[in-house]
N, C-alpha and C positions, 0 to 999 in steps of 0.2 A: 703719720699724716695728720696735719692739723685739721680740726673741725671748726667750721665757721657757722656762727649763729646770726640770725637777724636780730637786731636790737630795736627797742621801742621806747617811746616816752611813756610817762605814767598814764596817758590816755589811750594807750595801745595803738599809737600811730608810729609807723615804721620810720626810723631815723638813720639806719645804716646796717653795717655788718661788722662783726668782730670775732676774733679767735676765742674759742670757748673758755680757755683758762683765764684770759683777760676779762671776759664778761663777768666771771665770778669775783675777780679781784676788784673790778670797778663798780660792781653792783648794778650792772645794766639790766633792764627788763628784757626778757626773752621768752620764747614760747616752748612749752613742754607738752608731752602726752602722758596722761596717767590713766591706767585701766585697773579697776578694782574687780576682782573675781569674788562672787558671792554665791551662796547656796543656802536656802532656808534661813536659819538663824546664824549662819557662819559667814565670815569674811576671811580672805586668804592673804596672809602677809608673806612677802618675799624676804628671805634673809640674804642680805647683800654679801657677796664674796669678800673675803678678807683681802683680796687683791685690789679692790676698788679704791680709787683715790679719795673719793668722798664717802664718809660714813661707812667704812668697812665693817662687816659683821653685824650691822644694825638691821632691824626689821623695818620694812617699808611697804609701799604700794606694790600690789601683785606684779605689775609690769609697768615700766615707765622709762621715759628718756627724753632727750632734747630733740627738738625739730630743727634740722639743719637748714641753711639758707635756701636750698632748692626743694624743700619738702613742704607738702600741705599737711593739714591736720590728719587727713585720711591716711597719709603715709606712716603716721605714728603706729599703726597696727603692726608694722614690722617688728616693733619692740617685743611684742608678745611672742613672736616666733623666735627672735634672736635670744631672748632670755629664758623662755619656757619650752621652746620646741613645739609650740601649738600654733597651727596655721588657721587663723580666723579671718573673716572678711570684716571690713569696717561696718557693714550693714548688720552684723550680728551684735554690735555694741549698742548700748543705750547711753545717750548723752546725759551727763550730770552738770553740764554748764561749764563756764570758764571761771576759775577762781584765782585770785591774786595771792599766790603762795610765796611767803617771804620767810627765809631762814637767815638769821644774822648771827655770826660767830666772829671771833677774832680773826681778821685777815680773810674773811669769807662772807660775802653778801650775795645770797641767791634770791633774785627777784623774778618770779615766774608768772607769766600768764598761762596757767595750767589748764589745758583742755581735758576735762575729767569725763571718763566713760566707765561703764560697768559692763560686766559679762556674767550671765547666769551660768555658772560652771556646771558642766555635765559629767564630771569625774573622768574626763579624758586623761590619758597618760601624759605626763609632762616629762620633758627631757631638758635638764638644766645645762646651761653653758657654765662650766666651773669657774671661768674667769669673771662671770657676772653674778651668779646666784649660787648660794650654798644649799638652800632649802626653800620650800614653801610650806607654811604652817597654817592650819585652820584654827581660828579662834572664834569664840562666840561674840557676835557683834555687840551685845549688851555689855559684856565684860570688857571688851576693848574700849568701848565708850567710857565705862567707869574708870578704866586705867588712865585714859588720856585726861579725864576730868579730875584725877587725883582721889577718886572715891575708893579705888582698889590699889593696893601696892604691887600685887603680883597677879598675873592670870596664867592659865595653863593653855597651851596650844598642842595640836597634834601634827607631827611632822608627816608630810606626804612622802618623804623620801625613806624614812626609817620606821614609820608608824609609832615611834616613841613619843612620849609626852615631854614637852619643854616648858620651862618657866620663863615668863617674860615680864620684865619690869618697865616702867616708863623710861628709864635710862637706856633700855635696849632698843627703843624706837628711834628712827630718824626724827629730829626735833621739829616737826611741823607745828605751827601755832595751833592752839586749841580750836580756833575758828575754822581751820581747814578740816580737822577731824569731824567737827560738828556738821559741817556742810556735807561731808561724805555720808555720815550716818543718817542725816535728815533726808538726803536724796534717795538713799536705799530704802528708807521707810516709806517714802512716797511711791516707789516702785512696788513695794509690798502691797500697799493700799490699792494700786491700780490692778494688780494681779489677783485680787480677791474676788 
């Protein structure tokens, strides 16, 4: 079944609808939902399934997905349950704003108005959808920031599935632009300050 997305101009004004695959081929702006799980000094990376069409096996946002034409931003919370088996309400999330997330590769141009949220993870059990997610890994926020900025070549994460340690390099991450990562880290730091 084809998935249709609302497409927008660069000013976030709706201009129509289009099939998802074509959106990425044409580089149309569209909306997505991103939710970052965090706890204390850790943030949680999802390892995408090797079955995924885009960026198979790469580490990325804890839970994320496209907003279909008939969905609101609040409907994006379904991605958390679909990918991680954890049922949360939209009210349990903290907004990190809307970020213009652009990934440009050969034959692939992803332009997203990404609605960013965070969730203070409480160690609830997660149940991965094998077709979506291989693992979720806890990494130190400061180390992930250093990795994305090129100050570290490798960081160590702890698998929630196996409890084993894994090595992660910049090449293992979905290639978000540095400004995206910085926005996430700065937003989580602001939450830390508010919670003190």
